[in-house]
N, CA, C and O atoms as a Tripos MOL2 file, in Angstrom:
@<TRIPOS>MOLECULE
protein
  292   291    73     0     0
PROTEIN
NO_CHARGES

@<TRIPOS>ATOM
      1 N          -1.0300    6.8450  -12.8760 N.3       1 MET1
      2 CA         -1.3420    5.4260  -13.2430 C.3       1 MET1
      3 C          -2.2530    5.4380  -14.4300 C.2       1 MET1
      4 O          -3.2580    6.1480  -14.4630 O.2       1 MET1
      5 N          -1.8640    4.5880  -15.4730 N.am      2 GLN2
      6 CA         -2.6270    4.5290  -16.6840 C.3       2 GLN2
      7 C          -3.8850    3.6100  -16.3940 C.2       2 GLN2
      8 O          -3.8650    2.6890  -15.5780 O.2       2 GLN2
      9 N          -4.9930    3.9720  -17.1670 N.am      3 THR3
     10 CA         -6.1980    3.3030  -16.9000 C.3       3 THR3
     11 C          -6.1600    1.8420  -17.3600 C.2       3 THR3
     12 O          -6.9930    1.0300  -16.9560 O.2       3 THR3
     13 N          -5.1940    1.5270  -18.1970 N.am      4 ASP4
     14 CA         -5.1160    0.0900  -18.6580 C.3       4 ASP4
     15 C          -4.1060   -0.7150  -17.8550 C.2       4 ASP4
     16 O          -3.8340   -1.8640  -18.2030 O.2       4 ASP4
     17 N          -3.5630   -0.1730  -16.8330 N.am      5 ALA5
     18 CA         -2.5310   -0.8760  -16.0390 C.3       5 ALA5
     19 C          -3.1120   -2.1050  -15.3980 C.2       5 ALA5
     20 O          -2.4370   -3.1330  -15.3460 O.2       5 ALA5
     21 N          -4.3180   -2.0550  -14.9130 N.am      6 VAL6
     22 CA         -4.9900   -3.2610  -14.3380 C.3       6 VAL6
     23 C          -6.4200   -3.3360  -14.8780 C.2       6 VAL6
     24 O          -7.0450   -2.3410  -15.2460 O.2       6 VAL6
     25 N          -6.8660   -4.5210  -14.8990 N.am      7 ALA7
     26 CA         -8.2610   -4.8120  -15.4140 C.3       7 ALA7
     27 C          -9.1840   -5.1450  -14.3110 C.2       7 ALA7
     28 O          -8.6990   -5.5010  -13.2370 O.2       7 ALA7
     29 N         -10.4600   -5.0660  -14.4610 N.am      8 GLU8
     30 CA        -11.4770   -5.5110  -13.5870 C.3       8 GLU8
     31 C         -11.2640   -6.9950  -13.2240 C.2       8 GLU8
     32 O         -11.1640   -7.8690  -14.0850 O.2       8 GLU8
     33 N         -11.2010   -7.2240  -11.9220 N.am      9 GLY9
     34 CA        -11.0050   -8.6170  -11.4870 C.3       9 GLY9
     35 C          -9.6210   -8.9360  -11.1940 C.2       9 GLY9
     36 O          -9.3670   -9.9390  -10.5260 O.2       9 GLY9
     37 N          -8.6460   -8.1350  -11.6560 N.am     10 ASP10
     38 CA         -7.2360   -8.4600  -11.3100 C.3      10 ASP10
     39 C          -7.0130   -8.4810   -9.7570 C.2      10 ASP10
     40 O          -7.7470   -7.8520   -8.9940 O.2      10 ASP10
     41 N          -5.9910   -9.2180   -9.3510 N.am     11 ARG11
     42 CA         -5.5900   -9.1840   -7.9310 C.3      11 ARG11
     43 C          -4.1680   -8.5620   -7.9210 C.2      11 ARG11
     44 O          -3.2570   -9.0450   -8.5940 O.2      11 ARG11
     45 N          -4.0200   -7.5150   -7.1620 N.am     12 VAL12
     46 CA         -2.8240   -6.6740   -7.2380 C.3      12 VAL12
     47 C          -2.0700   -6.5670   -5.9080 C.2      12 VAL12
     48 O          -2.6800   -6.4310   -4.8470 O.2      12 VAL12
     49 N          -0.7870   -6.6280   -5.9790 N.am     13 LEU13
     50 CA          0.1580   -6.2830   -4.8020 C.3      13 LEU13
     51 C           0.7170   -4.9090   -5.0980 C.2      13 LEU13
     52 O           1.3160   -4.6630   -6.1450 O.2      13 LEU13
     53 N           0.4990   -4.0160   -4.1340 N.am     14 VAL14
     54 CA          1.0840   -2.6820   -4.2730 C.3      14 VAL14
     55 C           2.3920   -2.6570   -3.5110 C.2      14 VAL14
     56 O           2.4290   -2.9030   -2.3050 O.2      14 VAL14
     57 N           3.5250   -2.3400   -4.2670 N.am     15 PHE15
     58 CA          4.8450   -2.3480   -3.6070 C.3      15 PHE15
     59 C           5.3980   -0.8740   -3.6510 C.2      15 PHE15
     60 O           5.3510   -0.1760   -4.6640 O.2      15 PHE15
     61 N           5.9090   -0.4900   -2.4860 N.am     16 ASP16
     62 CA          6.6540    0.8000   -2.4330 C.3      16 ASP16
     63 C           8.0340    0.5910   -1.7570 C.2      16 ASP16
     64 O           8.2970   -0.4720   -1.1940 O.2      16 ASP16
     65 N           8.8790    1.5860   -1.8200 N.am     17 ASP17
     66 CA         10.0310    1.4950   -1.2220 C.3      17 ASP17
     67 C          10.0680    1.8490    0.2730 C.2      17 ASP17
     68 O          10.8490    1.3110    1.0570 O.2      17 ASP17
     69 N           9.2010    2.7560    0.6030 N.am     18 LEU18
     70 CA          9.1940    3.2740    2.0290 C.3      18 LEU18
     71 C           7.7210    3.5860    2.4010 C.2      18 LEU18
     72 O           6.9720    4.1680    1.6160 O.2      18 LEU18
     73 N           7.3360    3.1660    3.6500 N.am     19 ILE19
     74 CA          6.1230    3.5440    4.2690 C.3      19 ILE19
     75 C           6.3350    4.5740    5.2980 C.2      19 ILE19
     76 O           6.8890    4.2410    6.3460 O.2      19 ILE19
     77 N           5.9330    5.8570    5.1040 N.am     20 ALA20
     78 CA          6.0630    6.8660    6.1360 C.3      20 ALA20
     79 C           4.6890    7.0860    6.6460 C.2      20 ALA20
     80 O           4.3160    6.4780    7.6490 O.2      20 ALA20
     81 N           3.8820    7.9420    6.0010 N.am     21 THR21
     82 CA          2.4690    8.2000    6.4590 C.3      21 THR21
     83 C           1.4970    7.2960    5.7640 C.2      21 THR21
     84 O           0.3210    7.3120    6.1250 O.2      21 THR21
     85 N           1.9020    6.4910    4.7740 N.am     22 GLY22
     86 CA          1.0400    5.5330    4.1170 C.3      22 GLY22
     87 C           0.2350    6.1530    2.9120 C.2      22 GLY22
     88 O          -0.4800    5.4670    2.1800 O.2      22 GLY22
     89 N           0.4110    7.4710    2.7750 N.am     23 GLY23
     90 CA         -0.3170    8.1230    1.6500 C.3      23 GLY23
     91 C          -0.1670    7.6390    0.2620 C.2      23 GLY23
     92 O          -1.1170    7.6140   -0.5210 O.2      23 GLY23
     93 N           1.0170    7.2570   -0.0380 N.am     24 THR24
     94 CA          1.2960    6.8470   -1.4670 C.3      24 THR24
     95 C           0.6060    5.5350   -1.7440 C.2      24 THR24
     96 O           0.0010    5.3660   -2.8030 O.2      24 THR24
     97 N           0.6890    4.5560   -0.7670 N.am     25 ILE25
     98 CA          0.1100    3.2190   -0.9460 C.3      25 ILE25
     99 C          -1.4340    3.3710   -0.9100 C.2      25 ILE25
    100 O          -2.1360    2.7630   -1.7180 O.2      25 ILE25
    101 N          -1.9370    4.1670    0.0070 N.am     26 LEU26
    102 CA         -3.4120    4.3760    0.0410 C.3      26 LEU26
    103 C          -3.9230    5.0190   -1.2630 C.2      26 LEU26
    104 O          -4.9760    4.6030   -1.7480 O.2      26 LEU26
    105 N          -3.2290    6.0150   -1.8580 N.am     27 ALA27
    106 CA         -3.6260    6.5790   -3.0330 C.3      27 ALA27
    107 C          -3.5580    5.6290   -4.1840 C.2      27 ALA27
    108 O          -4.4580    5.6420   -5.0240 O.2      27 ALA27
    109 N          -2.6280    4.8700   -4.2710 N.am     28 ALA28
    110 CA         -2.4600    3.8080   -5.3480 C.3      28 ALA28
    111 C          -3.6600    2.7660   -5.1920 C.2      28 ALA28
    112 O          -4.3120    2.4090   -6.1730 O.2      28 ALA28
    113 N          -3.8990    2.3230   -3.9690 N.am     29 CYS29
    114 CA         -4.9760    1.4250   -3.7800 C.3      29 CYS29
    115 C          -6.3690    1.9910   -4.1420 C.2      29 CYS29
    116 O          -7.2360    1.2660   -4.6300 O.2      29 CYS29
    117 N          -6.5640    3.3150   -3.8910 N.am     30 THR30
    118 CA         -7.7450    3.9380   -4.3480 C.3      30 THR30
    119 C          -7.9420    3.8910   -5.9240 C.2      30 THR30
    120 O          -9.0110    3.5850   -6.4540 O.2      30 THR30
    121 N          -6.8920    4.1990   -6.5460 N.am     31 LEU31
    122 CA         -6.9030    4.1560   -8.0180 C.3      31 LEU31
    123 C          -7.2260    2.7600   -8.5550 C.2      31 LEU31
    124 O          -8.0580    2.5610   -9.4410 O.2      31 LEU31
    125 N          -6.5200    1.8280   -7.9620 N.am     32 ILE32
    126 CA         -6.6680    0.3770   -8.4330 C.3      32 ILE32
    127 C          -8.0450   -0.1000   -8.2100 C.2      32 ILE32
    128 O          -8.6040   -0.7750   -9.0750 O.2      32 ILE32
    129 N          -8.6490    0.2220   -7.0560 N.am     33 LYS33
    130 CA        -10.0410   -0.2470   -6.7710 C.3      33 LYS33
    131 C         -11.0400    0.5260   -7.6660 C.2      33 LYS33
    132 O         -12.1010   -0.0170   -7.9740 O.2      33 LYS33
    133 N         -10.7600    1.6990   -8.0690 N.am     34 LYS34
    134 CA        -11.6180    2.4750   -9.0310 C.3      34 LYS34
    135 C         -11.6620    1.8030  -10.3810 C.2      34 LYS34
    136 O         -12.6560    1.8930  -11.1020 O.2      34 LYS34
    137 N         -10.5310    1.1000  -10.7340 N.am     35 LEU35
    138 CA        -10.4620    0.3090  -11.9820 C.3      35 LEU35
    139 C         -11.1760   -1.0240  -11.8370 C.2      35 LEU35
    140 O         -11.3410   -1.7240  -12.8360 O.2      35 LEU35
    141 N         -11.5900   -1.3940  -10.6870 N.am     36 GLY36
    142 CA        -12.2610   -2.6680  -10.5300 C.3      36 GLY36
    143 C         -11.4060   -3.8750  -10.1400 C.2      36 GLY36
    144 O         -11.8500   -5.0210  -10.0820 O.2      36 GLY36
    145 N         -10.1010   -3.5130   -9.8670 N.am     37 ALA37
    146 CA         -9.1710   -4.5920   -9.3730 C.3      37 ALA37
    147 C          -9.2240   -4.6320   -7.8020 C.2      37 ALA37
    148 O          -9.6840   -3.7210   -7.1150 O.2      37 ALA37
    149 N          -8.7070   -5.7760   -7.3340 N.am     38 GLU38
    150 CA         -8.6480   -6.0090   -5.8360 C.3      38 GLU38
    151 C          -7.2060   -5.9460   -5.3940 C.2      38 GLU38
    152 O          -6.3110   -6.6100   -5.9170 O.2      38 GLU38
    153 N          -7.0360   -5.0500   -4.3360 N.am     39 VAL39
    154 CA         -5.6550   -5.0120   -3.7570 C.3      39 VAL39
    155 C          -5.5420   -6.0690   -2.6740 C.2      39 VAL39
    156 O          -6.1960   -5.9460   -1.6380 O.2      39 VAL39
    157 N          -4.7320   -7.1090   -2.8780 N.am     40 VAL40
    158 CA         -4.6700   -8.2050   -1.9100 C.3      40 VAL40
    159 C          -3.6860   -7.9960   -0.8080 C.2      40 VAL40
    160 O          -3.8280   -8.5460    0.2840 O.2      40 VAL40
    161 N          -2.6540   -7.1770   -1.0970 N.am     41 GLU41
    162 CA         -1.6230   -6.8830   -0.0940 C.3      41 GLU41
    163 C          -0.8060   -5.7020   -0.5000 C.2      41 GLU41
    164 O          -0.7130   -5.3930   -1.6880 O.2      41 GLU41
    165 N          -0.2120   -5.0340    0.4460 N.am     42 SER42
    166 CA          0.8030   -3.9730    0.1830 C.3      42 SER42
    167 C           2.1020   -4.4020    0.7910 C.2      42 SER42
    168 O           2.1070   -5.1160    1.7930 O.2      42 SER42
    169 N           3.2140   -3.9850    0.2120 N.am     43 ALA43
    170 CA          4.5190   -4.3070    0.7340 C.3      43 ALA43
    171 C           5.4660   -3.1310    0.5250 C.2      43 ALA43
    172 O           5.2820   -2.3010   -0.3640 O.2      43 ALA43
    173 N           6.4400   -3.0960    1.3420 N.am     44 ALA44
    174 CA          7.4590   -2.0920    1.2660 C.3      44 ALA44
    175 C           8.8490   -2.5720    1.8320 C.2      44 ALA44
    176 O           8.8900   -3.4510    2.6930 O.2      44 ALA44
    177 N           9.9120   -2.0160    1.3640 N.am     45 LEU45
    178 CA         11.1820   -2.3810    1.9000 C.3      45 LEU45
    179 C          11.3600   -1.8890    3.3300 C.2      45 LEU45
    180 O          11.8100   -2.6100    4.2210 O.2      45 LEU45
    181 N          10.9910   -0.6500    3.4990 N.am     46 ILE46
    182 CA         11.2720   -0.0180    4.8080 C.3      46 ILE46
    183 C           9.9940    0.6220    5.3820 C.2      46 ILE46
    184 O           9.2510    1.2530    4.6300 O.2      46 ILE46
    185 N           9.7110    0.4790    6.7060 N.am     47 ASP47
    186 CA          8.5990    0.9940    7.3260 C.3      47 ASP47
    187 C           9.0910    1.9720    8.4900 C.2      47 ASP47
    188 O           9.9900    1.6140    9.2510 O.2      47 ASP47
    189 N           8.5350    3.0920    8.5930 N.am     48 LEU48
    190 CA          8.7700    4.0160    9.6600 C.3      48 LEU48
    191 C           7.5090    4.0250   10.6420 C.2      48 LEU48
    192 O           6.6500    4.9040   10.5800 O.2      48 LEU48
    193 N           7.4780    3.0350   11.4940 N.am     49 PRO49
    194 CA          6.1570    2.8140   12.2870 C.3      49 PRO49
    195 C           5.8260    4.0000   13.1830 C.2      49 PRO49
    196 O           4.6560    4.1690   13.5260 O.2      49 PRO49
    197 N           6.7780    4.8240   13.5790 N.am     50 ASP50
    198 CA          6.4050    5.9510   14.4320 C.3      50 ASP50
    199 C           5.5340    6.9480   13.7430 C.2      50 ASP50
    200 O           4.9050    7.7840   14.3920 O.2      50 ASP50
    201 N           5.4830    6.8750   12.3870 N.am     51 LEU51
    202 CA          4.6360    7.7790   11.6770 C.3      51 LEU51
    203 C           3.2780    7.2020   11.3400 C.2      51 LEU51
    204 O           2.4900    7.8300   10.6320 O.2      51 LEU51
    205 N           3.0090    6.0600   11.8200 N.am     52 GLN52
    206 CA          1.6770    5.3210   11.7590 C.3      52 GLN52
    207 C           1.1490    5.0440   10.3340 C.2      52 GLN52
    208 O          -0.0530    4.8500   10.1480 O.2      52 GLN52
    209 N           1.9970    5.0270    9.3870 N.am     53 GLY53
    210 CA          1.6010    4.7520    8.0230 C.3      53 GLY53
    211 C           1.0480    3.3350    7.8300 C.2      53 GLY53
    212 O           0.0130    3.1340    7.1960 O.2      53 GLY53
    213 N           1.7630    2.3690    8.3910 N.am     54 SER54
    214 CA          1.3350    0.9350    8.3270 C.3      54 SER54
    215 C           0.0100    0.7530    9.0060 C.2      54 SER54
    216 O          -0.8250   -0.0130    8.5250 O.2      54 SER54
    217 N          -0.2160    1.4340   10.1160 N.am     55 ALA55
    218 CA         -1.4310    1.3480   10.7850 C.3      55 ALA55
    219 C          -2.6040    1.9030    9.9650 C.2      55 ALA55
    220 O          -3.6930    1.3290    9.9700 O.2      55 ALA55
    221 N          -2.3650    3.0790    9.2240 N.am     56 ARG56
    222 CA         -3.4220    3.6250    8.3520 C.3      56 ARG56
    223 C          -3.7840    2.6720    7.2630 C.2      56 ARG56
    224 O          -4.9570    2.5220    6.9230 O.2      56 ARG56
    225 N          -2.7700    2.0090    6.6980 N.am     57 ILE57
    226 CA         -2.9600    1.0420    5.6470 C.3      57 ILE57
    227 C          -3.8290   -0.1440    6.1550 C.2      57 ILE57
    228 O          -4.8480   -0.5160    5.5710 O.2      57 ILE57
    229 N          -3.3320   -0.7150    7.3120 N.am     58 GLN58
    230 CA         -4.0880   -1.8240    7.8610 C.3      58 GLN58
    231 C          -5.5230   -1.4040    8.2880 C.2      58 GLN58
    232 O          -6.4470   -2.2180    8.2760 O.2      58 GLN58
    233 N          -5.6750   -0.1600    8.6510 N.am     59 GLY59
    234 CA         -6.9460    0.3460    9.0520 C.3      59 GLY59
    235 C          -7.9560    0.4340    7.7880 C.2      59 GLY59
    236 O          -9.1710    0.5350    7.9530 O.2      59 GLY59
    237 N          -7.4020    0.3900    6.6290 N.am     60 ALA60
    238 CA         -8.1670    0.4250    5.3640 C.3      60 ALA60
    239 C          -8.3130   -1.0310    4.9250 C.2      60 ALA60
    240 O          -8.6800   -1.2600    3.7730 O.2      60 ALA60
    241 N          -8.0550   -2.0050    5.7520 N.am     61 ASP61
    242 CA         -8.2210   -3.4580    5.4410 C.3      61 ASP61
    243 C          -7.3240   -3.8900    4.3510 C.2      61 ASP61
    244 O          -7.7180   -4.7100    3.5220 O.2      61 ASP61
    245 N          -6.1090   -3.3680    4.3060 N.am     62 ILE62
    246 CA         -5.1100   -3.8670    3.3450 C.3      62 ILE62
    247 C          -3.9630   -4.3560    4.1670 C.2      62 ILE62
    248 O          -3.3660   -3.6390    4.9690 O.2      62 ILE62
    249 N          -3.6640   -5.6850    3.9190 N.am     63 PRO63
    250 CA         -2.5290   -6.2540    4.7090 C.3      63 PRO63
    251 C          -1.1780   -5.5740    4.3190 C.2      63 PRO63
    252 O          -1.0310   -5.1260    3.1820 O.2      63 PRO63
    253 N          -0.2120   -5.4980    5.2400 N.am     64 VAL64
    254 CA          1.0230   -4.8330    5.0300 C.3      64 VAL64
    255 C           2.1350   -5.7380    5.3560 C.2      64 VAL64
    256 O           2.1200   -6.4100    6.3880 O.2      64 VAL64
    257 N           3.1390   -5.7770    4.4700 N.am     65 PHE65
    258 CA          4.3700   -6.5870    4.7100 C.3      65 PHE65
    259 C           5.5430   -5.6400    4.4860 C.2      65 PHE65
    260 O           5.5520   -4.9060    3.4980 O.2      65 PHE65
    261 N           6.5510   -5.6380    5.3940 N.am     66 THR66
    262 CA          7.7670   -4.8120    5.1860 C.3      66 THR66
    263 C           8.9030   -5.6890    5.5310 C.2      66 THR66
    264 O           8.7790   -6.6490    6.2920 O.2      66 THR66
    265 N          10.0940   -5.3240    4.9220 N.am     67 MET67
    266 CA         11.3130   -5.9390    5.1790 C.3      67 MET67
    267 C          12.0370   -5.4760    6.4810 C.2      67 MET67
    268 O          12.5290   -6.2730    7.2790 O.2      67 MET67
    269 N          12.0600   -4.1070    6.6320 N.am     68 LEU68
    270 CA         12.7410   -3.5220    7.7560 C.3      68 LEU68
    271 C          11.8740   -2.4310    8.3770 C.2      68 LEU68
    272 O          11.1180   -1.7510    7.6840 O.2      68 LEU68
    273 N          11.9940   -2.2780    9.6720 N.am     69 ALA69
    274 CA         11.2830   -1.2330   10.3700 C.3      69 ALA69
    275 C          12.2960   -0.3910   11.2740 C.2      69 ALA69
    276 O          13.0210   -0.9210   12.1160 O.2      69 ALA69
    277 N          12.2680    0.8920   11.0250 N.am     70 TYR70
    278 CA         13.1600    1.7900   11.7530 C.3      70 TYR70
    279 C          12.3600    2.5910   12.7250 C.2      70 TYR70
    280 O          11.6050    3.4700   12.3080 O.2      70 TYR70
    281 N          12.4800    2.3400   13.9780 N.am     71 GLU71
    282 CA         11.6740    2.9710   15.0370 C.3      71 GLU71
    283 C          12.4680    4.1460   15.6540 C.2      71 GLU71
    284 O          13.6980    4.1750   15.5920 O.2      71 GLU71
    285 N          11.7810    5.0560   16.2140 N.am     72 GLY72
    286 CA         12.4900    6.1510   17.0570 C.3      72 GLY72
    287 C          13.1280    7.2100   16.1620 C.2      72 GLY72
    288 O          14.1560    7.7900   16.5110 O.2      72 GLY72
    289 N          12.5030    7.4610   14.9900 N.am     73 LEU73
    290 CA         13.0230    8.4680   14.1060 C.3      73 LEU73
    291 C          12.3440    9.8570   14.3130 C.2      73 LEU73
    292 O          12.6860   10.8200   13.6270 O.2      73 LEU73
@<TRIPOS>BOND
     1     1     2 1
     2     2     3 1
     3     3     4 2
     4     3     5 am
     5     5     6 1
     6     6     7 1
     7     7     8 2
     8     7     9 am
     9     9    10 1
    10    10    11 1
    11    11    12 2
    12    11    13 am
    13    13    14 1
    14    14    15 1
    15    15    16 2
    16    15    17 am
    17    17    18 1
    18    18    19 1
    19    19    20 2
    20    19    21 am
    21    21    22 1
    22    22    23 1
    23    23    24 2
    24    23    25 am
    25    25    26 1
    26    26    27 1
    27    27    28 2
    28    27    29 am
    29    29    30 1
    30    30    31 1
    31    31    32 2
    32    31    33 am
    33    33    34 1
    34    34    35 1
    35    35    36 2
    36    35    37 am
    37    37    38 1
    38    38    39 1
    39    39    40 2
    40    39    41 am
    41    41    42 1
    42    42    43 1
    43    43    44 2
    44    43    45 am
    45    45    46 1
    46    46    47 1
    47    47    48 2
    48    47    49 am
    49    49    50 1
    50    50    51 1
    51    51    52 2
    52    51    53 am
    53    53    54 1
    54    54    55 1
    55    55    56 2
    56    55    57 am
    57    57    58 1
    58    58    59 1
    59    59    60 2
    60    59    61 am
    61    61    62 1
    62    62    63 1
    63    63    64 2
    64    63    65 am
    65    65    66 1
    66    66    67 1
    67    67    68 2
    68    67    69 am
    69    69    70 1
    70    70    71 1
    71    71    72 2
    72    71    73 am
    73    73    74 1
    74    74    75 1
    75    75    76 2
    76    75    77 am
    77    77    78 1
    78    78    79 1
    79    79    80 2
    80    79    81 am
    81    81    82 1
    82    82    83 1
    83    83    84 2
    84    83    85 am
    85    85    86 1
    86    86    87 1
    87    87    88 2
    88    87    89 am
    89    89    90 1
    90    90    91 1
    91    91    92 2
    92    91    93 am
    93    93    94 1
    94    94    95 1
    95    95    96 2
    96    95    97 am
    97    97    98 1
    98    98    99 1
    99    99   100 2
   100    99   101 am
   101   101   102 1
   102   102   103 1
   103   103   104 2
   104   103   105 am
   105   105   106 1
   106   106   107 1
   107   107   108 2
   108   107   109 am
   109   109   110 1
   110   110   111 1
   111   111   112 2
   112   111   113 am
   113   113   114 1
   114   114   115 1
   115   115   116 2
   116   115   117 am
   117   117   118 1
   118   118   119 1
   119   119   120 2
   120   119   121 am
   121   121   122 1
   122   122   123 1
   123   123   124 2
   124   123   125 am
   125   125   126 1
   126   126   127 1
   127   127   128 2
   128   127   129 am
   129   129   130 1
   130   130   131 1
   131   131   132 2
   132   131   133 am
   133   133   134 1
   134   134   135 1
   135   135   136 2
   136   135   137 am
   137   137   138 1
   138   138   139 1
   139   139   140 2
   140   139   141 am
   141   141   142 1
   142   142   143 1
   143   143   144 2
   144   143   145 am
   145   145   146 1
   146   146   147 1
   147   147   148 2
   148   147   149 am
   149   149   150 1
   150   150   151 1
   151   151   152 2
   152   151   153 am
   153   153   154 1
   154   154   155 1
   155   155   156 2
   156   155   157 am
   157   157   158 1
   158   158   159 1
   159   159   160 2
   160   159   161 am
   161   161   162 1
   162   162   163 1
   163   163   164 2
   164   163   165 am
   165   165   166 1
   166   166   167 1
   167   167   168 2
   168   167   169 am
   169   169   170 1
   170   170   171 1
   171   171   172 2
   172   171   173 am
   173   173   174 1
   174   174   175 1
   175   175   176 2
   176   175   177 am
   177   177   178 1
   178   178   179 1
   179   179   180 2
   180   179   181 am
   181   181   182 1
   182   182   183 1
   183   183   184 2
   184   183   185 am
   185   185   186 1
   186   186   187 1
   187   187   188 2
   188   187   189 am
   189   189   190 1
   190   190   191 1
   191   191   192 2
   192   191   193 am
   193   193   194 1
   194   194   195 1
   195   195   196 2
   196   195   197 am
   197   197   198 1
   198   198   199 1
   199   199   200 2
   200   199   201 am
   201   201   202 1
   202   202   203 1
   203   203   204 2
   204   203   205 am
   205   205   206 1
   206   206   207 1
   207   207   208 2
   208   207   209 am
   209   209   210 1
   210   210   211 1
   211   211   212 2
   212   211   213 am
   213   213   214 1
   214   214   215 1
   215   215   216 2
   216   215   217 am
   217   217   218 1
   218   218   219 1
   219   219   220 2
   220   219   221 am
   221   221   222 1
   222   222   223 1
   223   223   224 2
   224   223   225 am
   225   225   226 1
   226   226   227 1
   227   227   228 2
   228   227   229 am
   229   229   230 1
   230   230   231 1
   231   231   232 2
   232   231   233 am
   233   233   234 1
   234   234   235 1
   235   235   236 2
   236   235   237 am
   237   237   238 1
   238   238   239 1
   239   239   240 2
   240   239   241 am
   241   241   242 1
   242   242   243 1
   243   243   244 2
   244   243   245 am
   245   245   246 1
   246   246   247 1
   247   247   248 2
   248   247   249 am
   249   249   250 1
   250   250   251 1
   251   251   252 2
   252   251   253 am
   253   253   254 1
   254   254   255 1
   255   255   256 2
   256   255   257 am
   257   257   258 1
   258   258   259 1
   259   259   260 2
   260   259   261 am
   261   261   262 1
   262   262   263 1
   263   263   264 2
   264   263   265 am
   265   265   266 1
   266   266   267 1
   267   267   268 2
   268   267   269 am
   269   269   270 1
   270   270   271 1
   271   271   272 2
   272   271   273 am
   273   273   274 1
   274   274   275 1
   275   275   276 2
   276   275   277 am
   277   277   278 1
   278   278   279 1
   279   279   280 2
   280   279   281 am
   281   281   282 1
   282   282   283 1
   283   283   284 2
   284   283   285 am
   285   285   286 1
   286   286   287 1
   287   287   288 2
   288   287   289 am
   289   289   290 1
   290   290   291 1
   291   291   292 2
@<TRIPOS>SUBSTRUCTURE
     1 MET1         2 RESIDUE 1 A MET
     2 GLN2         6 RESIDUE 1 A GLN
     3 THR3        10 RESIDUE 1 A THR
     4 ASP4        14 RESIDUE 1 A ASP
     5 ALA5        18 RESIDUE 1 A ALA
     6 VAL6        22 RESIDUE 1 A VAL
     7 ALA7        26 RESIDUE 1 A ALA
     8 GLU8        30 RESIDUE 1 A GLU
     9 GLY9        34 RESIDUE 1 A GLY
    10 ASP10       38 RESIDUE 1 A ASP
    11 ARG11       42 RESIDUE 1 A ARG
    12 VAL12       46 RESIDUE 1 A VAL
    13 LEU13       50 RESIDUE 1 A LEU
    14 VAL14       54 RESIDUE 1 A VAL
    15 PHE15       58 RESIDUE 1 A PHE
    16 ASP16       62 RESIDUE 1 A ASP
    17 ASP17       66 RESIDUE 1 A ASP
    18 LEU18       70 RESIDUE 1 A LEU
    19 ILE19       74 RESIDUE 1 A ILE
    20 ALA20       78 RESIDUE 1 A ALA
    21 THR21       82 RESIDUE 1 A THR
    22 GLY22       86 RESIDUE 1 A GLY
    23 GLY23       90 RESIDUE 1 A GLY
    24 THR24       94 RESIDUE 1 A THR
    25 ILE25       98 RESIDUE 1 A ILE
    26 LEU26      102 RESIDUE 1 A LEU
    27 ALA27      106 RESIDUE 1 A ALA
    28 ALA28      110 RESIDUE 1 A ALA
    29 CYS29      114 RESIDUE 1 A CYS
    30 THR30      118 RESIDUE 1 A THR
    31 LEU31      122 RESIDUE 1 A LEU
    32 ILE32      126 RESIDUE 1 A ILE
    33 LYS33      130 RESIDUE 1 A LYS
    34 LYS34      134 RESIDUE 1 A LYS
    35 LEU35      138 RESIDUE 1 A LEU
    36 GLY36      142 RESIDUE 1 A GLY
    37 ALA37      146 RESIDUE 1 A ALA
    38 GLU38      150 RESIDUE 1 A GLU
    39 VAL39      154 RESIDUE 1 A VAL
    40 VAL40      158 RESIDUE 1 A VAL
    41 GLU41      162 RESIDUE 1 A GLU
    42 SER42      166 RESIDUE 1 A SER
    43 ALA43      170 RESIDUE 1 A ALA
    44 ALA44      174 RESIDUE 1 A ALA
    45 LEU45      178 RESIDUE 1 A LEU
    46 ILE46      182 RESIDUE 1 A ILE
    47 ASP47      186 RESIDUE 1 A ASP
    48 LEU48      190 RESIDUE 1 A LEU
    49 PRO49      194 RESIDUE 1 A PRO
    50 ASP50      198 RESIDUE 1 A ASP
    51 LEU51      202 RESIDUE 1 A LEU
    52 GLN52      206 RESIDUE 1 A GLN
    53 GLY53      210 RESIDUE 1 A GLY
    54 SER54      214 RESIDUE 1 A SER
    55 ALA55      218 RESIDUE 1 A ALA
    56 ARG56      222 RESIDUE 1 A ARG
    57 ILE57      226 RESIDUE 1 A ILE
    58 GLN58      230 RESIDUE 1 A GLN
    59 GLY59      234 RESIDUE 1 A GLY
    60 ALA60      238 RESIDUE 1 A ALA
    61 ASP61      242 RESIDUE 1 A ASP
    62 ILE62      246 RESIDUE 1 A ILE
    63 PRO63      250 RESIDUE 1 A PRO
    64 VAL64      254 RESIDUE 1 A VAL
    65 PHE65      258 RESIDUE 1 A PHE
    66 THR66      262 RESIDUE 1 A THR
    67 MET67      266 RESIDUE 1 A MET
    68 LEU68      270 RESIDUE 1 A LEU
    69 ALA69      274 RESIDUE 1 A ALA
    70 TYR70      278 RESIDUE 1 A TYR
    71 GLU71      282 RESIDUE 1 A GLU
    72 GLY72      286 RESIDUE 1 A GLY
    73 LEU73      290 RESIDUE 1 A LEU
């Protein structure tokens, strides 16, 4: 992520294609917050809830929205 991608005070939606363990979204949120921006929500096309990634993201006080959830994988 480039340091000029967001500015202090920006409100950001983090979007990913898939939430498995939640590591990618949490890492992106950490970088965004270090730049002084606010993560208002995260979103993904697909969630694999059995891997608890969405729960980890929500546990970090970041709302999560997904289009599809595939359970039992």
